[in-house]
Biotite code that builds the C-alpha atoms (Angstrom):
import biotite.structure as struc

atoms = struc.array([
    struc.Atom([-0.209, 0.476, 0.295], chain_id="A", res_id=1, res_name="MET", atom_name="CA", element="C"),
    struc.Atom([1.564, 3.290, -1.182], chain_id="A", res_id=2, res_name="THR", atom_name="CA", element="C"),
    struc.Atom([0.515, 6.438, -0.800], chain_id="A", res_id=3, res_name="SER", atom_name="CA", element="C"),
    struc.Atom([0.620, 9.318, -3.651], chain_id="A", res_id=4, res_name="ASP", atom_name="CA", element="C"),
    struc.Atom([2.079, 12.775, -2.221], chain_id="A", res_id=5, res_name="PRO", atom_name="CA", element="C"),
    struc.Atom([1.126, 14.251, -5.129], chain_id="A", res_id=6, res_name="MET", atom_name="CA", element="C"),
    struc.Atom([-2.654, 13.953, -4.784], chain_id="A", res_id=7, res_name="THR", atom_name="CA", element="C"),
    struc.Atom([-4.329, 17.083, -4.063], chain_id="A", res_id=8, res_name="CYS", atom_name="CA", element="C"),
    struc.Atom([-8.287, 15.832, -2.465], chain_id="A", res_id=9, res_name="THR", atom_name="CA", element="C"),
    struc.Atom([-9.064, 18.742, -0.921], chain_id="A", res_id=10, res_name="GLY", atom_name="CA", element="C"),
    struc.Atom([-9.607, 17.510, 2.530], chain_id="A", res_id=11, res_name="GLU", atom_name="CA", element="C"),
    struc.Atom([-7.320, 20.029, 4.218], chain_id="A", res_id=12, res_name="HIS", atom_name="CA", element="C"),
    struc.Atom([-7.808, 23.789, 2.510], chain_id="A", res_id=13, res_name="PRO", atom_name="CA", element="C"),
    struc.Atom([-5.243, 25.844, 3.147], chain_id="A", res_id=14, res_name="GLN", atom_name="CA", element="C"),
    struc.Atom([-5.147, 29.704, 2.659], chain_id="A", res_id=15, res_name="ALA", atom_name="CA", element="C"),
    struc.Atom([-4.850, 31.678, -0.370], chain_id="A", res_id=16, res_name="PRO", atom_name="CA", element="C"),
    struc.Atom([-1.577, 32.193, -1.561], chain_id="A", res_id=17, res_name="ILE", atom_name="CA", element="C"),
    struc.Atom([-1.553, 36.334, -1.381], chain_id="A", res_id=18, res_name="SER", atom_name="CA", element="C"),
    struc.Atom([1.459, 36.708, -3.251], chain_id="A", res_id=19, res_name="HIS", atom_name="CA", element="C"),
    struc.Atom([0.153, 35.120, -6.292], chain_id="A", res_id=20, res_name="LEU", atom_name="CA", element="C"),
    struc.Atom([-0.715, 37.453, -9.609], chain_id="A", res_id=21, res_name="LEU", atom_name="CA", element="C"),
    struc.Atom([-4.026, 38.931, -9.064], chain_id="A", res_id=22, res_name="ASP", atom_name="CA", element="C"),
    struc.Atom([-6.396, 38.705, -11.855], chain_id="A", res_id=23, res_name="GLU", atom_name="CA", element="C"),
    struc.Atom([-5.294, 42.346, -13.323], chain_id="A", res_id=24, res_name="ASP", atom_name="CA", element="C"),
    struc.Atom([-1.597, 41.427, -13.588], chain_id="A", res_id=25, res_name="ALA", atom_name="CA", element="C"),
    struc.Atom([-2.606, 38.133, -14.799], chain_id="A", res_id=26, res_name="ALA", atom_name="CA", element="C"),
    struc.Atom([-4.535, 39.797, -17.634], chain_id="A", res_id=27, res_name="ALA", atom_name="CA", element="C"),
    struc.Atom([-1.859, 42.081, -18.702], chain_id="A", res_id=28, res_name="ARG", atom_name="CA", element="C"),
    struc.Atom([0.927, 39.319, -18.844], chain_id="A", res_id=29, res_name="THR", atom_name="CA", element="C"),
    struc.Atom([-1.220, 37.382, -20.793], chain_id="A", res_id=30, res_name="ALA", atom_name="CA", element="C"),
    struc.Atom([-1.252, 40.167, -23.498], chain_id="A", res_id=31, res_name="GLU", atom_name="CA", element="C"),
    struc.Atom([1.891, 40.426, -22.748], chain_id="A", res_id=32, res_name="LEU", atom_name="CA", element="C"),
    struc.Atom([2.542, 37.331, -23.841], chain_id="A", res_id=33, res_name="PHE", atom_name="CA", element="C"),
    struc.Atom([0.239, 37.072, -26.562], chain_id="A", res_id=34, res_name="LYS", atom_name="CA", element="C"),
    struc.Atom([1.711, 40.000, -28.483], chain_id="A", res_id=35, res_name="ALA", atom_name="CA", element="C"),
    struc.Atom([5.045, 37.808, -28.126], chain_id="A", res_id=36, res_name="LEU", atom_name="CA", element="C"),
    struc.Atom([3.277, 34.663, -28.956], chain_id="A", res_id=37, res_name="ALA", atom_name="CA", element="C"),
    struc.Atom([3.681, 36.268, -32.977], chain_id="A", res_id=38, res_name="ASP", atom_name="CA", element="C"),
    struc.Atom([6.586, 35.508, -34.896], chain_id="A", res_id=39, res_name="PRO", atom_name="CA", element="C"),
    struc.Atom([6.891, 38.478, -37.015], chain_id="A", res_id=40, res_name="THR", atom_name="CA", element="C"),
    struc.Atom([6.868, 40.260, -33.821], chain_id="A", res_id=41, res_name="ARG", atom_name="CA", element="C"),
    struc.Atom([9.687, 38.572, -32.495], chain_id="A", res_id=42, res_name="LEU", atom_name="CA", element="C"),
    struc.Atom([11.465, 39.017, -35.744], chain_id="A", res_id=43, res_name="ARG", atom_name="CA", element="C"),
    struc.Atom([10.989, 42.646, -35.140], chain_id="A", res_id=44, res_name="ILE", atom_name="CA", element="C"),
    struc.Atom([12.251, 42.575, -31.573], chain_id="A", res_id=45, res_name="ILE", atom_name="CA", element="C"),
    struc.Atom([15.265, 40.449, -32.184], chain_id="A", res_id=46, res_name="GLY", atom_name="CA", element="C"),
    struc.Atom([16.147, 43.485, -35.336], chain_id="A", res_id=47, res_name="LEU", atom_name="CA", element="C"),
    struc.Atom([15.201, 46.117, -32.899], chain_id="A", res_id=48, res_name="LEU", atom_name="CA", element="C"),
    struc.Atom([18.146, 44.082, -30.075], chain_id="A", res_id=49, res_name="VAL", atom_name="CA", element="C"),
    struc.Atom([20.969, 44.773, -33.074], chain_id="A", res_id=50, res_name="GLU", atom_name="CA", element="C"),
    struc.Atom([20.268, 48.516, -34.153], chain_id="A", res_id=51, res_name="ARG", atom_name="CA", element="C"),
    struc.Atom([17.159, 50.876, -34.059], chain_id="A", res_id=52, res_name="GLU", atom_name="CA", element="C"),
    struc.Atom([15.346, 51.241, -37.289], chain_id="A", res_id=53, res_name="SER", atom_name="CA", element="C"),
    struc.Atom([12.530, 52.547, -39.265], chain_id="A", res_id=54, res_name="CYS", atom_name="CA", element="C"),
    struc.Atom([9.739, 50.871, -41.055], chain_id="A", res_id=55, res_name="VAL", atom_name="CA", element="C"),
    struc.Atom([11.730, 50.927, -44.649], chain_id="A", res_id=56, res_name="GLY", atom_name="CA", element="C"),
    struc.Atom([14.882, 49.096, -42.392], chain_id="A", res_id=57, res_name="ASP", atom_name="CA", element="C"),
    struc.Atom([12.294, 46.463, -41.103], chain_id="A", res_id=58, res_name="LEU", atom_name="CA", element="C"),
    struc.Atom([10.176, 46.240, -44.693], chain_id="A", res_id=59, res_name="GLN", atom_name="CA", element="C"),
    struc.Atom([13.267, 44.797, -46.420], chain_id="A", res_id=60, res_name="LEU", atom_name="CA", element="C"),
    struc.Atom([14.739, 43.286, -43.165], chain_id="A", res_id=61, res_name="ASN", atom_name="CA", element="C"),
    struc.Atom([11.461, 40.916, -43.201], chain_id="A", res_id=62, res_name="LEU", atom_name="CA", element="C"),
    struc.Atom([10.079, 41.134, -46.953], chain_id="A", res_id=63, res_name="ALA", atom_name="CA", element="C"),
    struc.Atom([6.414, 42.427, -45.659], chain_id="A", res_id=64, res_name="MET", atom_name="CA", element="C"),
    struc.Atom([4.127, 45.269, -46.485], chain_id="A", res_id=65, res_name="SER", atom_name="CA", element="C"),
    struc.Atom([4.114, 49.152, -44.380], chain_id="A", res_id=66, res_name="GLN", atom_name="CA", element="C"),
    struc.Atom([0.954, 48.151, -43.648], chain_id="A", res_id=67, res_name="PRO", atom_name="CA", element="C"),
    struc.Atom([1.444, 44.928, -42.083], chain_id="A", res_id=68, res_name="ALA", atom_name="CA", element="C"),
    struc.Atom([5.132, 45.877, -39.809], chain_id="A", res_id=69, res_name="ILE", atom_name="CA", element="C"),
    struc.Atom([3.434, 49.292, -38.812], chain_id="A", res_id=70, res_name="SER", atom_name="CA", element="C"),
    struc.Atom([0.314, 47.265, -37.512], chain_id="A", res_id=71, res_name="HIS", atom_name="CA", element="C"),
    struc.Atom([2.650, 45.031, -35.662], chain_id="A", res_id=72, res_name="HIS", atom_name="CA", element="C"),
    struc.Atom([4.499, 48.385, -34.110], chain_id="A", res_id=73, res_name="LEU", atom_name="CA", element="C"),
    struc.Atom([1.204, 49.472, -33.042], chain_id="A", res_id=74, res_name="ARG", atom_name="CA", element="C"),
    struc.Atom([0.915, 46.478, -31.046], chain_id="A", res_id=75, res_name="VAL", atom_name="CA", element="C"),
    struc.Atom([4.404, 46.359, -29.452], chain_id="A", res_id=76, res_name="LEU", atom_name="CA", element="C"),
    struc.Atom([4.057, 50.172, -29.021], chain_id="A", res_id=77, res_name="ARG", atom_name="CA", element="C"),
    struc.Atom([0.592, 49.791, -26.827], chain_id="A", res_id=78, res_name="SER", atom_name="CA", element="C"),
    struc.Atom([2.637, 47.207, -24.557], chain_id="A", res_id=79, res_name="LEU", atom_name="CA", element="C"),
    struc.Atom([5.283, 49.337, -24.228], chain_id="A", res_id=80, res_name="ARG", atom_name="CA", element="C"),
    struc.Atom([7.624, 46.797, -25.842], chain_id="A", res_id=81, res_name="LEU", atom_name="CA", element="C"),
    struc.Atom([8.937, 49.297, -28.238], chain_id="A", res_id=82, res_name="VAL", atom_name="CA", element="C"),
    struc.Atom([9.007, 52.882, -28.650], chain_id="A", res_id=83, res_name="LYS", atom_name="CA", element="C"),
    struc.Atom([9.269, 55.638, -31.502], chain_id="A", res_id=84, res_name="SER", atom_name="CA", element="C"),
    struc.Atom([10.848, 58.770, -31.879], chain_id="A", res_id=85, res_name="ARG", atom_name="CA", element="C"),
    struc.Atom([10.270, 61.074, -34.640], chain_id="A", res_id=86, res_name="LYS", atom_name="CA", element="C"),
    struc.Atom([13.364, 62.479, -36.977], chain_id="A", res_id=87, res_name="GLU", atom_name="CA", element="C"),
    struc.Atom([12.325, 65.073, -39.405], chain_id="A", res_id=88, res_name="GLY", atom_name="CA", element="C"),
    struc.Atom([9.910, 62.368, -41.954], chain_id="A", res_id=89, res_name="ARG", atom_name="CA", element="C"),
    struc.Atom([10.802, 59.307, -40.795], chain_id="A", res_id=90, res_name="HIS", atom_name="CA", element="C"),
    struc.Atom([10.182, 57.148, -37.060], chain_id="A", res_id=91, res_name="VAL", atom_name="CA", element="C"),
    struc.Atom([12.317, 54.990, -36.064], chain_id="A", res_id=92, res_name="PHE", atom_name="CA", element="C"),
    struc.Atom([11.966, 52.279, -32.962], chain_id="A", res_id=93, res_name="TYR", atom_name="CA", element="C"),
    struc.Atom([13.928, 50.826, -30.401], chain_id="A", res_id=94, res_name="THR", atom_name="CA", element="C"),
    struc.Atom([12.763, 48.310, -27.482], chain_id="A", res_id=95, res_name="LEU", atom_name="CA", element="C"),
    struc.Atom([11.736, 50.210, -24.638], chain_id="A", res_id=96, res_name="ASP", atom_name="CA", element="C"),
    struc.Atom([13.991, 49.371, -21.952], chain_id="A", res_id=97, res_name="ASP", atom_name="CA", element="C"),
    struc.Atom([16.463, 46.788, -21.538], chain_id="A", res_id=98, res_name="ASP", atom_name="CA", element="C"),
    struc.Atom([13.642, 44.413, -19.689], chain_id="A", res_id=99, res_name="HIS", atom_name="CA", element="C"),
    struc.Atom([12.218, 43.832, -23.059], chain_id="A", res_id=100, res_name="VAL", atom_name="CA", element="C"),
    struc.Atom([15.588, 42.754, -24.338], chain_id="A", res_id=101, res_name="GLU", atom_name="CA", element="C"),
    struc.Atom([16.413, 40.324, -21.872], chain_id="A", res_id=102, res_name="ALA", atom_name="CA", element="C"),
    struc.Atom([13.049, 38.996, -21.745], chain_id="A", res_id=103, res_name="LEU", atom_name="CA", element="C"),
    struc.Atom([13.441, 37.936, -25.618], chain_id="A", res_id=104, res_name="PHE", atom_name="CA", element="C"),
    struc.Atom([17.310, 36.335, -25.102], chain_id="A", res_id=105, res_name="ARG", atom_name="CA", element="C"),
    struc.Atom([15.355, 34.255, -22.292], chain_id="A", res_id=106, res_name="GLN", atom_name="CA", element="C"),
    struc.Atom([12.654, 33.292, -24.449], chain_id="A", res_id=107, res_name="GLY", atom_name="CA", element="C"),
    struc.Atom([14.857, 32.560, -27.295], chain_id="A", res_id=108, res_name="LEU", atom_name="CA", element="C"),
    struc.Atom([17.607, 30.621, -25.031], chain_id="A", res_id=109, res_name="GLU", atom_name="CA", element="C"),
    struc.Atom([14.379, 28.389, -23.633], chain_id="A", res_id=110, res_name="HIS", atom_name="CA", element="C"),
    struc.Atom([13.281, 28.135, -27.167], chain_id="A", res_id=111, res_name="ALA", atom_name="CA", element="C"),
    struc.Atom([16.195, 26.490, -28.410], chain_id="A", res_id=112, res_name="THR", atom_name="CA", element="C"),
    struc.Atom([18.145, 25.258, -25.872], chain_id="A", res_id=113, res_name="HIS", atom_name="CA", element="C"),
    struc.Atom([18.520, 21.116, -26.432], chain_id="A", res_id=114, res_name="ALA", atom_name="CA", element="C"),
])
């Protein structure tokens, strides 16, 4: 007769763990990961890890239309993953901060880890 220590029967309820994500933080984090689940957005972030780029640069590197790239950049900007600056008629994009690069690199490392 062996008992399974991994079985949870609910016979001994415990107090909720208060330090876990609340619903709002969980929803915002899910939106972040949903945006990062798109391969095109990941490729854009990968290019922006290397250098600041305008939409034209991204078009050349991704072989995509300007409207498609602009759509993805809007999503990334809305989640504060990228930011923009204007220089004359051009808009240049960079990662919003170092956390974005760290998140990208950790995700890439995890996905490619053998």
